[in-house]
N, C-alpha and C positions, 0 to 999 in steps of 0.2 A: 257454548261446548258443541263442537260436532262431532258427530258421530255417523259410522255407517249403518244401513238396514238392509238386508237381504230378502227378496221376497218372490216367491215362486208362482209364476202364471201357469196354474192348472191347464188350460186349454193349452196353450203354447209348449210347453215344459221348460219356459226360459226363466231361468232366475236373474231378475233386475237387481241393481245395487242403486241404492237411495241414498244420499248424504244429508242426515238429518242434523238439524239445527234448532236450539231451542231459545225461541223468541219472547219477548215480554208484551202484551197485548193490551194497550194501555186503555181501551174502552171495555173491555171484560175483565182488567186488572187480574189477568193472572197469564200464568207460561202457556204458550203453544210450540208445537212442533211443526215444522218446516221442510218439505222436504223435497229434496231436487235429486232427478234421476241422474246418476254421472256413467252411467253403463250396464250392463250385463256379464254374466258367466258364460260362455261357451259351454254349452252342453256335452259336447266331445271332447274338449280337451283340458275342460274347468279354468283354460286361461281368461283372465278380465279383459273384456273390451271396452275401450271407453266411447262414450257417447262422442258423436261426431261435432257438435257442439261446442265441446273444452278443447282450449286449447293444450299444446302437448305439456305444458307445466302442471296445468290444472291435472290431466290424465293420468301424470304418474304419480301425484299424489293421492290420486283417488283409488289406483292398483291394490288391493288388499295383500296381494301375494309378492309384490315387488320389494327387493332388498337394496339397500343404498349404503354407499361410504362416500365419507368425505374426503376433500384435501386441499389443504392450504396452498393457493396457487399466489398470493397476492405479490410474495417476494418474487416469486419466478418469474413471473410477466415483465420485470423489471428486469432482473440479472440475465434473463434470456436475451431480453433486449440490446442490453449492455453486450453481452458476447456476441452476438451478430454481428453488431455495428460496428464493432473495434475490429473482427476477424479472427477473434480468439478462439471461437468455439473449431472454426474450420482448420484453424493449425492444428490445435488440439486433437482432433479427431483425424486430420492425415498422418501425427505422429504417433499416435497410441491409437490406431484403429479396436484394437480388442479391449481398452478399458477406458477410452475417453469419458463415458458416461459416468463411472466410478468416480475418475478424475476431478471432473466438472462438479458433480452430485457434493464430493468432500470442499473443493472449494464455494460453493454456493453456502453449504453450512458454516465455515469459518466466516463467512462477509455477512452472513443471515445472523449469526447468531454469536459463534464463536467459542473455545472451551476445547477441551480434550477431543481428538479425533474418536477416541472411544466411544463417544457419544454421539457419534453422527447415525448411527442406526436408529437409535431412538428419535432423534428429529426427523429422520428421512420417512419414518412410519407417516408421520404428518404432511410432510412434504414432497415425499418422491415415493410413494408406497413401493413401486414398481423395483425400485433399487434397493429397498431396504435389507432383503435380504442378503445381499451383494455386498453389504458395508457393516460385517460383524468385524469386531476387533480384530481376530485373527486373520478375516480377508482382507483390511485395510493394511496391517502388518504387511501382508505378502504381496498387497500391490505397490506399498511405498517402495519395497526394496526390488521391484524389477523395474524400476525406474533406474533407465541405463544412462550413462556419461555418454555415450552417442545419440541417444534421443533427445538429452536435453540439448545438446550442442547443437543439432537440427532444428530444433523447436527454435532457440533464440536466433540463428541465421534467417529462421521464415519471419518471424517476427520482427527482428531488428529492420529486415526488407520492407516491409511492410510499413511500420511506424517509422522509421527515421530520413525524415528529409529536410535537408536545412535546418535543424534542430543544433539546439544546445544540451550537451550530455553533463550533469553535474554528477560527480563523483566523490563517494564517500563511503565511510566504513564504519560499521557498530560491532559492539560484540554482546554476543548471545550466552549466557551462563547455561553451565549444564549440570546436571548430577553426573552421568557418566563417567566409567570408570573403561570403557569399553572402546571408546572411540579416538583415533590415533590426533585428530584434528582437534580434541578439548586440552585445551592447556593452559595452563596460569598467565597471564600476562595483565597488561594495564585493562580493567573492567570500568567501562565507561559508567557502568550502572553502581558506580563502587560498591559491589558484592564481592565477597571474599569466596568464592567459587572457581572453577577454571573454565573457560568459555571457548569458542570458536569465534573468528571474527568472519564478519557478513560485511562485504562490498559490494556495492550497488550504482547502478548507471540510471539516471532518471531523464527521460526528455522535459527538456523546461518549458519549450512549446506546447508540446502534446498534452503534459501532465501525467506521463505512464513511465513507470519502471519499465526498464528495455533488457535489464541484462543484470545476471548479479555472478556471484561467485565466492566459494567459503574459504579460509585460509586457517591455519592453525592460530590457535588463540594467543600463541606468544612472537606472532610476525608483528612487526608494527607497521603502521601506514605507509610509510615511505617507499618499502621495497614489495608493496603490493603492484604498484604499478607498471613495471618493467613485463611482468605477464601478462596482465590487463591488454597492454598495447599489441602484445605478440600475438595473444589470442585472437583481437580484432580484426588482424590482418590474416590470419589462417579462415576465418569466418568470413572474409571479403565485404566487411562492412562498411568500405568505403571511405572518405575522408570525412574526419569527425572532428568537434570541438568542444574539448574536454574543458569543463568548468571545475577548479579544485581550492581549497582552501589550503593555507600553510604548513598542515600536518604532511601533505604529499609533495613538499619541496625538495630537493636535493639537486645537485645538477648532474647528477647521473640522470634524475629523472626527464630534466629537460632535454638534456642530450639524446636520450631515448626518442622522446617527443618529438624532437628536430629530426634526426633519423628517420622515422617512420613518416615525415611531413604532416604530421599531425599538426590543426591548429587548436590552441590550448591558451586559457587564461587563468591564471593562477596567483595567488596573495603569497607573497613572497615574505619571510621572517625579518625583522629590520635587525638582527642579529649578524646578518651577512654585511661583510664588509664592504663588499661593492655596492650593495644598497646604502650604506652610512655612507660613502663616499658621496655618491649622486646626491644625497640630501644635503650634505656639508657644503656640496656646491651652489644650492639655490636654497638654502635656510635662510636668509634674508630676502633676496629677491622676490621668493614665490607670494609674500605676503603683498606684494603692490597688486595695483588695480587688473593688470594683467592676468594675474592667477586667479581672481574673483570668480567664483561660480556660485548659481545658485541653484540647488538641486533637492525638489521635493521638500521646499520649505527649510532647507538644511544649509548654510553657507560654508562653502569649501574654500579651499584654496588649493588650485591644480598645476602639476608642470608635465608636461609628457617630453621624451625624447626618443628619437629612434636607437634602439639601442641592439648591434647586430651579436649574434649569439655564435659561439663556437668558431673553431677552423674554418669552417665553411661559410660564416658570417649571415648566418641565417637571419633576416628581416625580421626584429623583434620590437615592441615597444614596452618602455619602463614609463610607466605611471604613477605618479607621487601625488599623495592628497593629505591635506591637513586639516584639522579639523578643530577648531580652539574649545569647542564644546566637548569635545571628547578627551580631551587631555587629561582632566582629571578622573575620567574612569578609565583612561589608559595606564596613568599612574597606579590606580587601585590595583586593576587586573595584572600589571607585572611585579607589582607588590607579593599579591597571592602568587603568583606563580614561584616567583624566589621563596617563598615559604615552604611551597609543595617540594622544589628541586632540595632545598634541606631536608624537609622528612625523607625524603627518599632515599638518602644518601645516608641519613643517620638510621633508618630503619634496616640498612644491609640490601636495598631491592632498589638499586639504579636503573632509571630508564636508558638503554643507550640513546634515543633519542635525543635527550636533554643532555649529553655528554659536554656538549659545546657551551651550554650554558653554566653547567657545573665550573669549569674551565675558567669561564672568564667572570662570572658572578662571585664567586663561592671560593672560600680557602679552607683546606680541611689539613689540620694541625692533629698529630698522633703522639701521645707521650705514655711512658710506661705508666705512670701512676692515674692519671687523669683519662686516658683513653682516647679515641677519637672525638674531637670538636670540629663543628661547622660554622665558619664565621662567614658573615657577609662582606663584600668586597666593597666597603661603603662609597669610596673615590669614584670606582667604574661605575656603581650604579646612579651615583648622582649623576654622574656626564652623561649616562646615556636616557634619564629623566630627561633632563633640562634640552638634549639635543635633539632627541627621535619619538618622546610621549606625544600622541594625538597624528602621527603619521601613518599611513596606509601606503605599501607597494604591492601595484598589479603587475605583473609581466604577462604580455599578452603577444601570439604571434600573429593573430588576425584580424584585431580590433584598433584602428588608429586613432579614433576618437577616446578620451577619458571617461568621459561621463557614461558614453556607452558602455566602456568595459567594465564600469562599475555597476550600472543597472543590471549586466547580464549577470557579473558576479554576484549580488544581491537579492537576485531572483533564483537563487541555488536554496533557498531557504526552504523550497519544496522538498528537496530530498530527506529533509530532517523530518516534515509532517509525514514522509514516507516511512521512516524509521519509526517513527512514533505509533503508526497505526499498524505496524507490522509485529511490536512489541507489547504491544498494550491492548489495541483492537482486534489483534489475530492470533492472541495467545502466544508468544513466542519472546516471551522475559525468558522463558528458562526451559531445555528442551530436558524433557524425560526420557525420551527414548536412548537407548543405548547401541544400537550398530551402527557403524557408518552408513551402511546401505539403507537402513530405514531412515536418519535422519536426514539424509540427501532427500529423499523422497518426499520428505516431510517437507523439507524447505523449499522444493520446487511447489507441492500444492499449495503453499502457503504463499510463494511468488505470484500464481494463476489469482488466487484471492486479492492478493494486493491490486495486480493490475484494475479489477472488477471495483474495487474498493477509489481506486485513483478516477478508473474512469468515471464512476458515479460522482465523484463529488466535483470534478470538472465540471459536468454538466448542471449540478445542482450550483453551482457558483456562479456559471452563466444566466442562470435563468433566476437567483436570488431565492430558489428552495434552500441553500444552506446557511440562510438568516433563520429559518425558520426549524430546520432538522439538520440532525447529524445525520449522516449515513445509517447508520443501526437504529437511528430513532426514523427515520423514514421506512425505512424497511420495516420494522414495528408497525407502522400505522398502516402497512398494507397486508398485515397478517389475518385479520378478518374476511378479507375477500375469499370466499371459498367455492370450490367445484363441488358438486354432490354428483356422484356416479352411480347410475342404478341399473338394476342388471336388466336383462331382456333386451328388447328392441327401443329402450325410451331414453339410452345416451346419457345425457347430463344436463343440469340448469345450473345456474350461476349465482350466487347470493348477490345482493344488491350493492351495488357502489357507493360507498358515501361521499359527502362531496369532498372531504380532502384527497381521499384517493383518486378521484377525478382531478381536481389540481394536479396531483402530483403525477399522473399517466400522463396528462396532455402537458405538463411543462417539460417532462421528461421524453416527449414525444413517443411516448408508447402506447399501440391502439388500443383503445378501450375494448374492452370484450362486448360483443352484441351492437356496437355501435355499427351502422350501415358504412 
């Protein structure tokens, strides 16, 4: 074990500092002390002066009066690089010049660890000590409440301008449950997580090529998916986002929505529910011929039968394409899914909580009878159901204003699954399954910080997927692997030193193209 010895030279009056180490002498078979001079104490100032032969790290460790503090920096190296590379940090700084550091710190905390923001201050003490004092629970609430609508819209305008270029935008919506009773957006509605709690709805646009979320907005929990699209398209026109291509599932289909998209000259590819009569008529026309060799396609080891036709839309006859796909392998699954939906529809009516978006299905496939003795009874319209199954099960319909080739349209539509992963990250990985904040202003601020964290997670995952890291780690596991990389800060003139990088940390930094600390 090493220890220090101070020896005063009586002739010069200088006190020398020696580092003594006990070593075992094999020949004498006894312990011997080996002393090495590491420096001296200045007689005027009392400050330790290291020997010139020591490197800076040795000098720091030998100074008996130096104090030190440690900071975990591994995850920050990665997150800082991603924030700079995407342009996220510069945009946040320009929009929030007075609070951008705290906002980024909260987003880093959610990305790195997750959990309630009230715990962010404790995390910051070891990761971002200079900001820990400004991240108390009360201060966080104050910061979140000051994130204004104007600032958010300015951010979205700058972020979209930087990130959107010939990209497909996947649009979807999810519900976020809440315990709040003071937020006007928290309403009872269709809860996608099956929880008996009020909620707000969170709609989001996700760039399919970039792999990054680009926009979100929240709506009351009792607003259905179909009615959200009109405001979204209008908002993007105000933000001057340019001509976009929206990818949407059938929950957003309505004639009014297509009319709005056409009126704004926006490109779109949308799944159309098969209960629309105009789609059924199109399938009726090709029901026999589609199964011939002209309709045969092989797509990702899947056998499809395909038919496409020009389908001018509306009074202006806007050029659109109707793509019809039949998959015999999906026929049985489609029948099961259809029957499951029918049981859900019946339960909705029997419970007294019908869903307006399902009204057309109620009228077509169910019969409701009410008598004084037996009350309300809901029956299945068996003849109509059997005809629908035999004629339309196994089919899928896509309507596109910008993609003529049916396989390309299907590929683009299927690739929208990334937005569902985005929602999973938001609600499970980033602690947004339930909102515990009450005031609408605080909730809005929390949603914004959550969105910033989601950008970081999505950017990391995309790069990890590109270089194969995703096969070894999740985003959170990768950041946890970087936790042992620490910067030790010393008092006085010594600055800091870094702990040694592990093999795995070097591999991660190299794969993510993050400069390795201390490398030339």
